mmCIF file of the N, C-alpha and C atoms, coordinates in Angstrom:
data_MODEL
# 
_entry.id   MODEL 
# 
loop_
_atom_site.group_PDB 
_atom_site.id 
_atom_site.type_symbol 
_atom_site.label_atom_id 
_atom_site.label_alt_id 
_atom_site.label_comp_id 
_atom_site.label_asym_id 
_atom_site.label_entity_id 
_atom_site.label_seq_id 
_atom_site.pdbx_PDB_ins_code 
_atom_site.Cartn_x 
_atom_site.Cartn_y 
_atom_site.Cartn_z 
_atom_site.occupancy 
_atom_site.B_iso_or_equiv 
_atom_site.pdbx_formal_charge 
_atom_site.auth_seq_id 
_atom_site.auth_comp_id 
_atom_site.auth_asym_id 
_atom_site.auth_atom_id 
_atom_site.pdbx_PDB_model_num 
ATOM 1   N N  . MET A 1 1  ? -6.261  33.615 42.905 1.00 0.00 ? 1  MET A N  1 
ATOM 2   C CA . MET A 1 1  ? -6.962  33.794 41.704 1.00 0.00 ? 1  MET A CA 1 
ATOM 3   C C  . MET A 1 1  ? -5.947  34.159 40.603 1.00 0.00 ? 1  MET A C  1 
ATOM 4   N N  . ALA A 1 2  ? -6.094  33.486 39.599 1.00 0.00 ? 2  ALA A N  1 
ATOM 5   C CA . ALA A 1 2  ? -5.256  33.741 38.417 1.00 0.00 ? 2  ALA A CA 1 
ATOM 6   C C  . ALA A 1 2  ? -5.944  34.647 37.402 1.00 0.00 ? 2  ALA A C  1 
ATOM 7   N N  . ILE A 1 3  ? -5.149  35.651 36.932 1.00 0.00 ? 3  ILE A N  1 
ATOM 8   C CA . ILE A 1 3  ? -5.798  36.576 35.821 1.00 0.00 ? 3  ILE A CA 1 
ATOM 9   C C  . ILE A 1 3  ? -5.186  36.160 34.549 1.00 0.00 ? 3  ILE A C  1 
ATOM 10  N N  . THR A 1 4  ? -6.015  35.763 33.589 1.00 0.00 ? 4  THR A N  1 
ATOM 11  C CA . THR A 1 4  ? -5.414  35.396 32.291 1.00 0.00 ? 4  THR A CA 1 
ATOM 12  C C  . THR A 1 4  ? -5.640  36.543 31.267 1.00 0.00 ? 4  THR A C  1 
ATOM 13  N N  . THR A 1 5  ? -4.699  36.669 30.372 1.00 0.00 ? 5  THR A N  1 
ATOM 14  C CA . THR A 1 5  ? -4.826  37.565 29.390 1.00 0.00 ? 5  THR A CA 1 
ATOM 15  C C  . THR A 1 5  ? -4.752  37.041 28.003 1.00 0.00 ? 5  THR A C  1 
ATOM 16  N N  . VAL A 1 6  ? -5.688  37.211 27.198 1.00 0.00 ? 6  VAL A N  1 
ATOM 17  C CA . VAL A 1 6  ? -5.734  36.740 25.752 1.00 0.00 ? 6  VAL A CA 1 
ATOM 18  C C  . VAL A 1 6  ? -6.074  37.786 24.788 1.00 0.00 ? 6  VAL A C  1 
ATOM 19  N N  . SER A 1 7  ? -5.608  37.704 23.607 1.00 0.00 ? 7  SER A N  1 
ATOM 20  C CA . SER A 1 7  ? -5.933  38.621 22.512 1.00 0.00 ? 7  SER A CA 1 
ATOM 21  C C  . SER A 1 7  ? -7.182  38.491 22.092 1.00 0.00 ? 7  SER A C  1 
ATOM 22  N N  . ALA A 1 8  ? -7.867  39.329 21.397 1.00 0.00 ? 8  ALA A N  1 
ATOM 23  C CA . ALA A 1 8  ? -9.191  39.288 20.805 1.00 0.00 ? 8  ALA A CA 1 
ATOM 24  C C  . ALA A 1 8  ? -9.216  38.137 19.777 1.00 0.00 ? 8  ALA A C  1 
ATOM 25  N N  . ARG A 1 9  ? -8.060  38.060 19.084 1.00 0.00 ? 9  ARG A N  1 
ATOM 26  C CA . ARG A 1 9  ? -7.935  36.946 18.003 1.00 0.00 ? 9  ARG A CA 1 
ATOM 27  C C  . ARG A 1 9  ? -8.044  35.598 18.729 1.00 0.00 ? 9  ARG A C  1 
ATOM 28  N N  . GLU A 1 10 ? -7.264  35.412 19.750 1.00 0.00 ? 10 GLU A N  1 
ATOM 29  C CA . GLU A 1 10 ? -7.211  34.081 20.488 1.00 0.00 ? 10 GLU A CA 1 
ATOM 30  C C  . GLU A 1 10 ? -8.502  33.780 21.144 1.00 0.00 ? 10 GLU A C  1 
ATOM 31  N N  . PHE A 1 11 ? -9.186  34.947 21.693 1.00 0.00 ? 11 PHE A N  1 
ATOM 32  C CA . PHE A 1 11 ? -10.522 34.750 22.288 1.00 0.00 ? 11 PHE A CA 1 
ATOM 33  C C  . PHE A 1 11 ? -11.469 34.200 21.295 1.00 0.00 ? 11 PHE A C  1 
ATOM 34  N N  . ALA A 1 12 ? -11.445 34.791 20.053 1.00 0.00 ? 12 ALA A N  1 
ATOM 35  C CA . ALA A 1 12 ? -12.388 34.411 19.038 1.00 0.00 ? 12 ALA A CA 1 
ATOM 36  C C  . ALA A 1 12 ? -12.176 32.964 18.471 1.00 0.00 ? 12 ALA A C  1 
ATOM 37  N N  . ARG A 1 13 ? -10.835 32.591 18.452 1.00 0.00 ? 13 ARG A N  1 
ATOM 38  C CA . ARG A 1 13 ? -10.511 31.293 17.974 1.00 0.00 ? 13 ARG A CA 1 
ATOM 39  C C  . ARG A 1 13 ? -10.765 30.301 18.951 1.00 0.00 ? 13 ARG A C  1 
ATOM 40  N N  . ASP A 1 14 ? -10.651 30.492 20.221 1.00 0.00 ? 14 ASP A N  1 
ATOM 41  C CA . ASP A 1 14 ? -10.671 29.462 21.236 1.00 0.00 ? 14 ASP A CA 1 
ATOM 42  C C  . ASP A 1 14 ? -11.331 29.898 22.398 1.00 0.00 ? 14 ASP A C  1 
ATOM 43  N N  . LEU A 1 15 ? -12.672 30.053 22.261 1.00 0.00 ? 15 LEU A N  1 
ATOM 44  C CA . LEU A 1 15 ? -13.636 30.527 23.327 1.00 0.00 ? 15 LEU A CA 1 
ATOM 45  C C  . LEU A 1 15 ? -13.665 29.552 24.517 1.00 0.00 ? 15 LEU A C  1 
ATOM 46  N N  . ALA A 1 16 ? -13.552 28.193 24.291 1.00 0.00 ? 16 ALA A N  1 
ATOM 47  C CA . ALA A 1 16 ? -13.589 27.209 25.214 1.00 0.00 ? 16 ALA A CA 1 
ATOM 48  C C  . ALA A 1 16 ? -12.375 27.412 26.256 1.00 0.00 ? 16 ALA A C  1 
ATOM 49  N N  . HIS A 1 17 ? -11.176 27.758 25.656 1.00 0.00 ? 17 HIS A N  1 
ATOM 50  C CA . HIS A 1 17 ? -9.986  28.096 26.562 1.00 0.00 ? 17 HIS A CA 1 
ATOM 51  C C  . HIS A 1 17 ? -10.335 29.299 27.550 1.00 0.00 ? 17 HIS A C  1 
ATOM 52  N N  . ALA A 1 18 ? -10.942 30.200 26.955 1.00 0.00 ? 18 ALA A N  1 
ATOM 53  C CA . ALA A 1 18 ? -11.129 31.469 27.757 1.00 0.00 ? 18 ALA A CA 1 
ATOM 54  C C  . ALA A 1 18 ? -12.216 31.144 28.892 1.00 0.00 ? 18 ALA A C  1 
ATOM 55  N N  . LYS A 1 19 ? -13.224 30.410 28.524 1.00 0.00 ? 19 LYS A N  1 
ATOM 56  C CA . LYS A 1 19 ? -14.127 29.907 29.583 1.00 0.00 ? 19 LYS A CA 1 
ATOM 57  C C  . LYS A 1 19 ? -13.489 29.101 30.692 1.00 0.00 ? 19 LYS A C  1 
ATOM 58  N N  . LYS A 1 20 ? -12.728 28.153 30.234 1.00 0.00 ? 20 LYS A N  1 
ATOM 59  C CA . LYS A 1 20 ? -11.991 27.358 31.201 1.00 0.00 ? 20 LYS A CA 1 
ATOM 60  C C  . LYS A 1 20 ? -11.174 28.215 32.209 1.00 0.00 ? 20 LYS A C  1 
ATOM 61  N N  . ALA A 1 21 ? -10.488 29.252 31.589 1.00 0.00 ? 21 ALA A N  1 
ATOM 62  C CA . ALA A 1 21 ? -9.612  30.058 32.325 1.00 0.00 ? 21 ALA A CA 1 
ATOM 63  C C  . ALA A 1 21 ? -10.495 31.008 33.195 1.00 0.00 ? 21 ALA A C  1 
ATOM 64  N N  . ALA A 1 22 ? -11.687 31.338 32.897 1.00 0.00 ? 22 ALA A N  1 
ATOM 65  C CA . ALA A 1 22 ? -12.670 32.145 33.695 1.00 0.00 ? 22 ALA A CA 1 
ATOM 66  C C  . ALA A 1 22 ? -13.010 31.358 34.888 1.00 0.00 ? 22 ALA A C  1 
ATOM 67  N N  . ASP A 1 23 ? -12.947 30.119 34.941 1.00 0.00 ? 23 ASP A N  1 
ATOM 68  C CA . ASP A 1 23 ? -13.279 29.285 36.108 1.00 0.00 ? 23 ASP A CA 1 
ATOM 69  C C  . ASP A 1 23 ? -12.365 29.471 37.258 1.00 0.00 ? 23 ASP A C  1 
ATOM 70  N N  . HIS A 1 24 ? -11.153 30.073 36.913 1.00 0.00 ? 24 HIS A N  1 
ATOM 71  C CA . HIS A 1 24 ? -10.141 30.250 37.891 1.00 0.00 ? 24 HIS A CA 1 
ATOM 72  C C  . HIS A 1 24 ? -9.760  31.642 38.167 1.00 0.00 ? 24 HIS A C  1 
ATOM 73  N N  . GLY A 1 25 ? -10.514 32.561 37.490 1.00 0.00 ? 25 GLY A N  1 
ATOM 74  C CA . GLY A 1 25 ? -10.147 33.968 37.671 1.00 0.00 ? 25 GLY A CA 1 
ATOM 75  C C  . GLY A 1 25 ? -10.542 34.814 36.422 1.00 0.00 ? 25 GLY A C  1 
ATOM 76  N N  . PRO A 1 26 ? -10.527 36.035 36.465 1.00 0.00 ? 26 PRO A N  1 
ATOM 77  C CA . PRO A 1 26 ? -10.896 36.990 35.353 1.00 0.00 ? 26 PRO A CA 1 
ATOM 78  C C  . PRO A 1 26 ? -9.979  36.635 34.122 1.00 0.00 ? 26 PRO A C  1 
ATOM 79  N N  . VAL A 1 27 ? -10.610 36.867 33.010 1.00 0.00 ? 27 VAL A N  1 
ATOM 80  C CA . VAL A 1 27 ? -9.962  36.876 31.715 1.00 0.00 ? 27 VAL A CA 1 
ATOM 81  C C  . VAL A 1 27 ? -9.965  38.162 31.076 1.00 0.00 ? 27 VAL A C  1 
ATOM 82  N N  . ILE A 1 28 ? -8.789  38.629 30.852 1.00 0.00 ? 28 ILE A N  1 
ATOM 83  C CA . ILE A 1 28 ? -8.744  40.031 30.142 1.00 0.00 ? 28 ILE A CA 1 
ATOM 84  C C  . ILE A 1 28 ? -8.496  39.885 28.635 1.00 0.00 ? 28 ILE A C  1 
ATOM 85  N N  . VAL A 1 29 ? -9.449  40.415 27.955 1.00 0.00 ? 29 VAL A N  1 
ATOM 86  C CA . VAL A 1 29 ? -9.229  40.266 26.424 1.00 0.00 ? 29 VAL A CA 1 
ATOM 87  C C  . VAL A 1 29 ? -8.697  41.645 25.836 1.00 0.00 ? 29 VAL A C  1 
ATOM 88  N N  . THR A 1 30 ? -7.668  41.555 25.081 1.00 0.00 ? 30 THR A N  1 
ATOM 89  C CA . THR A 1 30 ? -6.929  42.628 24.692 1.00 0.00 ? 30 THR A CA 1 
ATOM 90  C C  . THR A 1 30 ? -7.178  42.835 23.222 1.00 0.00 ? 30 THR A C  1 
ATOM 91  N N  . ASP A 1 31 ? -7.027  44.050 22.826 1.00 0.00 ? 31 ASP A N  1 
ATOM 92  C CA . ASP A 1 31 ? -7.201  44.433 21.334 1.00 0.00 ? 31 ASP A CA 1 
ATOM 93  C C  . ASP A 1 31 ? -6.117  45.450 20.970 1.00 0.00 ? 31 ASP A C  1 
ATOM 94  N N  . ARG A 1 32 ? -5.238  44.869 20.217 1.00 0.00 ? 32 ARG A N  1 
ATOM 95  C CA . ARG A 1 32 ? -3.981  45.618 19.784 1.00 0.00 ? 32 ARG A CA 1 
ATOM 96  C C  . ARG A 1 32 ? -3.195  45.925 21.068 1.00 0.00 ? 32 ARG A C  1 
ATOM 97  N N  . GLY A 1 33 ? -3.103  45.005 21.899 1.00 0.00 ? 33 GLY A N  1 
ATOM 98  C CA . GLY A 1 33 ? -2.328  45.035 23.141 1.00 0.00 ? 33 GLY A CA 1 
ATOM 99  C C  . GLY A 1 33 ? -2.879  45.710 24.365 1.00 0.00 ? 33 GLY A C  1 
ATOM 100 N N  . ARG A 1 34 ? -4.123  46.384 24.187 1.00 0.00 ? 34 ARG A N  1 
ATOM 101 C CA . ARG A 1 34 ? -4.730  47.130 25.176 1.00 0.00 ? 34 ARG A CA 1 
ATOM 102 C C  . ARG A 1 34 ? -5.857  46.377 25.737 1.00 0.00 ? 34 ARG A C  1 
ATOM 103 N N  . PRO A 1 35 ? -6.065  46.308 27.135 1.00 0.00 ? 35 PRO A N  1 
ATOM 104 C CA . PRO A 1 35 ? -7.129  45.658 27.674 1.00 0.00 ? 35 PRO A CA 1 
ATOM 105 C C  . PRO A 1 35 ? -8.484  46.388 27.271 1.00 0.00 ? 35 PRO A C  1 
ATOM 106 N N  . ARG A 1 36 ? -9.402  45.481 26.799 1.00 0.00 ? 36 ARG A N  1 
ATOM 107 C CA . ARG A 1 36 ? -10.656 46.029 26.273 1.00 0.00 ? 36 ARG A CA 1 
ATOM 108 C C  . ARG A 1 36 ? -11.982 45.434 27.075 1.00 0.00 ? 36 ARG A C  1 
ATOM 109 N N  . TYR A 1 37 ? -11.723 44.139 27.298 1.00 0.00 ? 37 TYR A N  1 
ATOM 110 C CA . TYR A 1 37 ? -12.951 43.424 27.951 1.00 0.00 ? 37 TYR A CA 1 
ATOM 111 C C  . TYR A 1 37 ? -12.488 42.606 29.022 1.00 0.00 ? 37 TYR A C  1 
ATOM 112 N N  . ALA A 1 38 ? -13.376 42.131 30.035 1.00 0.00 ? 38 ALA A N  1 
ATOM 113 C CA . ALA A 1 38 ? -13.095 41.234 31.014 1.00 0.00 ? 38 ALA A CA 1 
ATOM 114 C C  . ALA A 1 38 ? -14.190 40.308 31.020 1.00 0.00 ? 38 ALA A C  1 
ATOM 115 N N  . LEU A 1 39 ? -13.801 38.855 31.065 1.00 0.00 ? 39 LEU A N  1 
ATOM 116 C CA . LEU A 1 39 ? -14.556 37.789 31.182 1.00 0.00 ? 39 LEU A CA 1 
ATOM 117 C C  . LEU A 1 39 ? -14.651 37.231 32.649 1.00 0.00 ? 39 LEU A C  1 
ATOM 118 N N  . LEU A 1 40 ? -15.858 37.205 33.185 1.00 0.00 ? 40 LEU A N  1 
ATOM 119 C CA . LEU A 1 40 ? -15.970 36.608 34.578 1.00 0.00 ? 40 LEU A CA 1 
ATOM 120 C C  . LEU A 1 40 ? -17.077 35.542 34.653 1.00 0.00 ? 40 LEU A C  1 
ATOM 121 N N  . LYS A 1 41 ? -16.921 34.783 35.805 1.00 0.00 ? 41 LYS A N  1 
ATOM 122 C CA . LYS A 1 41 ? -17.969 33.895 36.017 1.00 0.00 ? 41 LYS A CA 1 
ATOM 123 C C  . LYS A 1 41 ? -19.160 34.725 36.454 1.00 0.00 ? 41 LYS A C  1 
ATOM 124 N N  . ILE A 1 42 ? -20.436 34.300 36.219 1.00 0.00 ? 42 ILE A N  1 
ATOM 125 C CA . ILE A 1 42 ? -21.574 35.012 36.507 1.00 0.00 ? 42 ILE A CA 1 
ATOM 126 C C  . ILE A 1 42 ? -21.696 35.233 38.032 1.00 0.00 ? 42 ILE A C  1 
ATOM 127 N N  . ASP A 1 43 ? -21.273 34.263 38.906 1.00 0.00 ? 43 ASP A N  1 
ATOM 128 C CA . ASP A 1 43 ? -21.380 34.471 40.288 1.00 0.00 ? 43 ASP A CA 1 
ATOM 129 C C  . ASP A 1 43 ? -20.375 35.578 40.727 1.00 0.00 ? 43 ASP A C  1 
ATOM 130 N N  . ASP A 1 44 ? -19.261 35.620 40.058 1.00 0.00 ? 44 ASP A N  1 
ATOM 131 C CA . ASP A 1 44 ? -18.298 36.761 40.416 1.00 0.00 ? 44 ASP A CA 1 
ATOM 132 C C  . ASP A 1 44 ? -18.895 38.118 39.989 1.00 0.00 ? 44 ASP A C  1 
ATOM 133 N N  . TYR A 1 45 ? -19.427 38.117 38.848 1.00 0.00 ? 45 TYR A N  1 
ATOM 134 C CA . TYR A 1 45 ? -20.195 39.287 38.417 1.00 0.00 ? 45 TYR A CA 1 
ATOM 135 C C  . TYR A 1 45 ? -21.266 39.828 39.367 1.00 0.00 ? 45 TYR A C  1 
ATOM 136 N N  . TYR A 1 46 ? -22.123 38.918 39.762 1.00 0.00 ? 46 TYR A N  1 
ATOM 137 C CA . TYR A 1 46 ? -23.216 39.116 40.701 1.00 0.00 ? 46 TYR A CA 1 
ATOM 138 C C  . TYR A 1 46 ? -22.589 39.719 42.097 1.00 0.00 ? 46 TYR A C  1 
ATOM 139 N N  . ARG A 1 47 ? -21.549 39.085 42.542 1.00 0.00 ? 47 ARG A N  1 
ATOM 140 C CA . ARG A 1 47 ? -20.955 39.495 43.673 1.00 0.00 ? 47 ARG A CA 1 
ATOM 141 C C  . ARG A 1 47 ? -20.491 41.026 43.617 1.00 0.00 ? 47 ARG A C  1 
ATOM 142 N N  . LEU A 1 48 ? -19.842 41.171 42.482 1.00 0.00 ? 48 LEU A N  1 
ATOM 143 C CA . LEU A 1 48 ? -19.184 42.446 42.359 1.00 0.00 ? 48 LEU A CA 1 
ATOM 144 C C  . LEU A 1 48 ? -20.309 43.645 42.188 1.00 0.00 ? 48 LEU A C  1 
ATOM 145 N N  . THR A 1 49 ? -21.457 43.285 41.593 1.00 0.00 ? 49 THR A N  1 
ATOM 146 C CA . THR A 1 49 ? -22.562 44.350 41.295 1.00 0.00 ? 49 THR A CA 1 
ATOM 147 C C  . THR A 1 49 ? -23.542 44.319 42.346 1.00 0.00 ? 49 THR A C  1 
ATOM 148 N N  . ALA A 1 50 ? -23.590 43.444 43.321 1.00 0.00 ? 50 ALA A N  1 
ATOM 149 C CA . ALA A 1 50 ? -24.727 43.451 44.277 1.00 0.00 ? 50 ALA A CA 1 
ATOM 150 C C  . ALA A 1 50 ? -24.419 44.638 45.238 1.00 0.00 ? 50 ALA A C  1 
ATOM 151 N N  . PRO A 1 51 ? -25.557 45.322 45.557 1.00 0.00 ? 51 PRO A N  1 
ATOM 152 C CA . PRO A 1 51 ? -25.416 46.438 46.511 1.00 0.00 ? 51 PRO A CA 1 
ATOM 153 C C  . PRO A 1 51 ? -25.087 45.921 47.781 1.00 0.00 ? 51 PRO A C  1 
ATOM 154 N N  . GLU A 1 52 ? -24.256 46.789 48.485 1.00 0.00 ? 52 GLU A N  1 
ATOM 155 C CA . GLU A 1 52 ? -23.858 46.399 49.879 1.00 0.00 ? 52 GLU A CA 1 
ATOM 156 C C  . GLU A 1 52 ? -25.082 46.509 50.775 1.00 0.00 ? 52 GLU A C  1 
ATOM 157 N N  . PRO A 1 53 ? -25.081 45.649 51.734 1.00 0.00 ? 53 PRO A N  1 
ATOM 158 C CA . PRO A 1 53 ? -26.295 45.719 52.842 1.00 0.00 ? 53 PRO A CA 1 
ATOM 159 C C  . PRO A 1 53 ? -25.725 47.000 53.573 1.00 0.00 ? 53 PRO A C  1 
ATOM 160 N N  . ARG A 1 54 ? -26.770 47.772 53.938 1.00 0.00 ? 54 ARG A N  1 
ATOM 161 C CA . ARG A 1 54 ? -26.585 49.077 54.736 1.00 0.00 ? 54 ARG A CA 1 
ATOM 162 C C  . ARG A 1 54 ? -27.444 48.852 55.992 1.00 0.00 ? 54 ARG A C  1 
ATOM 163 N N  . SER A 1 55 ? -26.850 49.446 57.045 1.00 0.00 ? 55 SER A N  1 
ATOM 164 C CA . SER A 1 55 ? -27.641 49.528 58.321 1.00 0.00 ? 55 SER A CA 1 
ATOM 165 C C  . SER A 1 55 ? -28.500 50.728 58.401 1.00 0.00 ? 55 SER A C  1 
ATOM 166 N N  . LEU A 1 56 ? -29.447 50.673 59.266 1.00 0.00 ? 56 LEU A N  1 
ATOM 167 C CA . LEU A 1 56 ? -30.357 51.831 59.494 1.00 0.00 ? 56 LEU A CA 1 
ATOM 168 C C  . LEU A 1 56 ? -29.481 53.004 59.844 1.00 0.00 ? 56 LEU A C  1 
ATOM 169 N N  . LEU A 1 57 ? -28.524 52.896 60.637 1.00 0.00 ? 57 LEU A N  1 
ATOM 170 C CA . LEU A 1 57 ? -27.655 53.982 61.076 1.00 0.00 ? 57 LEU A CA 1 
ATOM 171 C C  . LEU A 1 57 ? -26.877 54.687 59.780 1.00 0.00 ? 57 LEU A C  1 
ATOM 172 N N  . THR A 1 58 ? -26.446 53.885 58.881 1.00 0.00 ? 58 THR A N  1 
ATOM 173 C CA . THR A 1 58 ? -25.868 54.301 57.711 1.00 0.00 ? 58 THR A CA 1 
ATOM 174 C C  . THR A 1 58 ? -26.895 55.019 56.849 1.00 0.00 ? 58 THR A C  1 
ATOM 175 N N  . LEU A 1 59 ? -28.063 54.665 56.741 1.00 0.00 ? 59 LEU A N  1 
ATOM 176 C CA . LEU A 1 59 ? -29.172 55.273 55.989 1.00 0.00 ? 59 LEU A CA 1 
ATOM 177 C C  . LEU A 1 59 ? -29.446 56.529 56.584 1.00 0.00 ? 59 LEU A C  1 
ATOM 178 N N  . MET A 1 60 ? -29.572 56.593 57.899 1.00 0.00 ? 60 MET A N  1 
ATOM 179 C CA . MET A 1 60 ? -29.924 57.889 58.494 1.00 0.00 ? 60 MET A CA 1 
ATOM 180 C C  . MET A 1 60 ? -28.719 58.818 58.455 1.00 0.00 ? 60 MET A C  1 
ATOM 181 N N  . ASP A 1 61 ? -27.471 58.386 58.409 1.00 0.00 ? 61 ASP A N  1 
ATOM 182 C CA . ASP A 1 61 ? -26.280 59.281 58.225 1.00 0.00 ? 61 ASP A CA 1 
ATOM 183 C C  . ASP A 1 61 ? -26.360 59.915 56.890 1.00 0.00 ? 61 ASP A C  1 
ATOM 184 N N  . ALA A 1 62 ? -26.997 59.240 55.950 1.00 0.00 ? 62 ALA A N  1 
ATOM 185 C CA . ALA A 1 62 ? -26.943 59.664 54.659 1.00 0.00 ? 62 ALA A CA 1 
ATOM 186 C C  . ALA A 1 62 ? -28.000 60.842 54.323 1.00 0.00 ? 62 ALA A C  1 
ATOM 187 N N  . LEU A 1 63 ? -28.953 60.917 55.219 1.00 0.00 ? 63 LEU A N  1 
ATOM 188 C CA . LEU A 1 63 ? -29.955 61.985 55.106 1.00 0.00 ? 63 LEU A CA 1 
ATOM 189 C C  . LEU A 1 63 ? -29.302 63.256 55.157 1.00 0.00 ? 63 LEU A C  1 
ATOM 190 N N  . PRO A 1 64 ? -29.853 64.263 54.291 1.00 0.00 ? 64 PRO A N  1 
ATOM 191 C CA . PRO A 1 64 ? -29.254 65.527 54.355 1.00 0.00 ? 64 PRO A CA 1 
ATOM 192 C C  . PRO A 1 64 ? -29.479 66.184 55.814 1.00 0.00 ? 64 PRO A C  1 
ATOM 193 N N  . SER A 1 65 ? -28.455 66.692 56.234 1.00 0.00 ? 65 SER A N  1 
ATOM 194 C CA . SER A 1 65 ? -28.613 67.310 57.610 1.00 0.00 ? 65 SER A CA 1 
ATOM 195 C C  . SER A 1 65 ? -28.804 68.914 57.404 1.00 0.00 ? 65 SER A C  1 
ATOM 196 N N  . GLY A 1 66 ? -29.596 69.265 58.288 1.00 0.00 ? 66 GLY A N  1 
ATOM 197 C CA . GLY A 1 66 ? -29.937 70.721 58.250 1.00 0.00 ? 66 GLY A CA 1 
ATOM 198 C C  . GLY A 1 66 ? -30.859 71.047 59.381 1.00 0.00 ? 66 GLY A C  1 
ATOM 199 N N  . ASN A 1 67 ? -31.099 72.297 59.608 1.00 0.00 ? 67 ASN A N  1 
ATOM 200 C CA . ASN A 1 67 ? -32.079 72.651 60.771 1.00 0.00 ? 67 ASN A CA 1 
ATOM 201 C C  . ASN A 1 67 ? -33.396 72.607 60.159 1.00 0.00 ? 67 ASN A C  1 
ATOM 202 N N  . PHE A 1 68 ? -34.221 71.781 60.872 1.00 0.00 ? 68 PHE A N  1 
ATOM 203 C CA . PHE A 1 68 ? -35.576 71.823 60.634 1.00 0.00 ? 68 PHE A CA 1 
ATOM 204 C C  . PHE A 1 68 ? -36.442 71.590 61.894 1.00 0.00 ? 68 PHE A C  1 
ATOM 205 N N  . ASP A 1 69 ? -37.586 72.070 61.926 1.00 0.00 ? 69 ASP A N  1 
ATOM 206 C CA . ASP A 1 69 ? -38.410 72.052 63.156 1.00 0.00 ? 69 ASP A CA 1 
ATOM 207 C C  . ASP A 1 69 ? -39.272 70.744 63.117 1.00 0.00 ? 69 ASP A C  1 
ATOM 208 N N  . PHE A 1 70 ? -39.261 70.175 64.270 1.00 0.00 ? 70 PHE A N  1 
ATOM 209 C CA . PHE A 1 70 ? -40.035 68.916 64.456 1.00 0.00 ? 70 PHE A CA 1 
ATOM 210 C C  . PHE A 1 70 ? -40.774 69.135 65.711 1.00 0.00 ? 70 PHE A C  1 
ATOM 211 N N  . GLU A 1 71 ? -42.113 68.998 65.733 1.00 0.00 ? 71 GLU A N  1 
ATOM 212 C CA . GLU A 1 71 ? -42.936 69.012 66.855 1.00 0.00 ? 71 GLU A CA 1 
ATOM 213 C C  . GLU A 1 71 ? -43.816 67.799 66.859 1.00 0.00 ? 71 GLU A C  1 
ATOM 214 N N  . PRO A 1 72 ? -43.535 66.897 67.701 1.00 0.00 ? 72 PRO A N  1 
ATOM 215 C CA . PRO A 1 72 ? -44.445 65.644 67.753 1.00 0.00 ? 72 PRO A CA 1 
ATOM 216 C C  . PRO A 1 72 ? -45.797 66.032 68.065 1.00 0.00 ? 72 PRO A C  1 
ATOM 217 N N  . ALA A 1 73 ? -46.653 65.306 67.535 1.00 0.00 ? 73 ALA A N  1 
ATOM 218 C CA . ALA A 1 73 ? -48.163 65.367 67.946 1.00 0.00 ? 73 ALA A CA 1 
ATOM 219 C C  . ALA A 1 73 ? -48.274 65.088 69.319 1.00 0.00 ? 73 ALA A C  1 
ATOM 220 N N  . THR A 1 74 ? -49.204 65.722 70.029 1.00 0.00 ? 74 THR A N  1 
ATOM 221 C CA . THR A 1 74 ? -49.584 65.429 71.387 1.00 0.00 ? 74 THR A CA 1 
ATOM 222 C C  . THR A 1 74 ? -50.913 64.700 71.400 1.00 0.00 ? 74 THR A C  1 
ATOM 223 N N  . VAL A 1 75 ? -51.098 63.903 72.391 1.00 0.00 ? 75 VAL A N  1 
ATOM 224 C CA . VAL A 1 75 ? -52.384 63.045 72.530 1.00 0.00 ? 75 VAL A CA 1 
ATOM 225 C C  . VAL A 1 75 ? -53.343 63.787 73.573 1.00 0.00 ? 75 VAL A C  1 
ATOM 226 N N  . ASP A 1 76 ? -54.457 64.095 72.943 1.00 0.00 ? 76 ASP A N  1 
ATOM 227 C CA . ASP A 1 76 ? -55.349 64.696 73.891 1.00 0.00 ? 76 ASP A CA 1 
ATOM 228 C C  . ASP A 1 76 ? -56.371 63.632 74.482 1.00 0.00 ? 76 ASP A C  1 
ATOM 229 N N  . GLY A 1 77 ? -56.628 63.797 75.675 1.00 0.00 ? 77 GLY A N  1 
ATOM 230 C CA . GLY A 1 77 ? -57.656 62.785 76.268 1.00 0.00 ? 77 GLY A CA 1 
ATOM 231 C C  . GLY A 1 77 ? -56.935 61.724 76.996 1.00 0.00 ? 77 GLY A C  1 
ATOM 232 N N  . ALA A 1 78 ? -57.827 60.859 77.523 1.00 0.00 ? 78 ALA A N  1 
ATOM 233 C CA . ALA A 1 78 ? -57.091 59.746 78.447 1.00 0.00 ? 78 ALA A CA 1 
ATOM 234 C C  . ALA A 1 78 ? -56.779 58.592 77.453 1.00 0.00 ? 78 ALA A C  1 
ATOM 235 N N  . LEU A 1 79 ? -55.629 57.939 77.830 1.00 0.00 ? 79 LEU A N  1 
ATOM 236 C CA . LEU A 1 79 ? -55.349 56.779 77.185 1.00 0.00 ? 79 LEU A CA 1 
ATOM 237 C C  . LEU A 1 79 ? -56.041 55.536 77.791 1.00 0.00 ? 79 LEU A C  1 
ATOM 238 N N  . ARG A 1 80 ? -56.273 54.537 76.928 1.00 0.00 ? 80 ARG A N  1 
ATOM 239 C CA . ARG A 1 80 ? -56.893 53.380 77.581 1.00 0.00 ? 80 ARG A CA 1 
ATOM 240 C C  . ARG A 1 80 ? -55.911 52.127 77.210 1.00 0.00 ? 80 ARG A C  1 
ATOM 241 N N  . GLN A 1 81 ? -55.998 51.149 78.094 1.00 0.00 ? 81 GLN A N  1 
ATOM 242 C CA . GLN A 1 81 ? -55.159 50.000 77.846 1.00 0.00 ? 81 GLN A CA 1 
ATOM 243 C C  . GLN A 1 81 ? -55.568 49.189 76.631 1.00 0.00 ? 81 GLN A C  1 
ATOM 244 N N  . ALA A 1 82 ? -54.542 48.665 75.888 1.00 0.00 ? 82 ALA A N  1 
ATOM 245 C CA . ALA A 1 82 ? -54.890 47.934 74.771 1.00 0.00 ? 82 ALA A CA 1 
ATOM 246 C C  . ALA A 1 82 ? -55.460 46.507 75.154 1.00 0.00 ? 82 ALA A C  1 
ATOM 247 N N  . ASP A 1 83 ? -56.534 46.244 74.253 1.00 0.00 ? 83 ASP A N  1 
ATOM 248 C CA . ASP A 1 83 ? -57.225 44.976 74.581 1.00 0.00 ? 83 ASP A CA 1 
ATOM 249 C C  . ASP A 1 83 ? -56.740 43.923 73.555 1.00 0.00 ? 83 ASP A C  1 
ATOM 250 N N  . LEU A 1 84 ? -55.856 43.003 74.082 1.00 0.00 ? 84 LEU A N  1 
ATOM 251 C CA . LEU A 1 84 ? -55.143 42.056 73.388 1.00 0.00 ? 84 LEU A CA 1 
ATOM 252 C C  . LEU A 1 84 ? -55.974 40.818 73.548 1.00 0.00 ? 84 LEU A C  1 
# 
């Protein structure tokens, strides 16, 4: 992946060149020699900003841990077989 750097003036003068360069990698737009903006293909942007898939275990690990009481409910009476 090639990273292309263009000045803000070049970017404004030749947008087509910057768009073609973005097909091959990010384009950094500088202002007074300092990086100010980045131009990316929309697919690359979505890939970078998409939330990472998380497993149930990861979500459970993220829950605050602490001491809490948990008493599961008990079933009173006889259970009957499910009628499918």
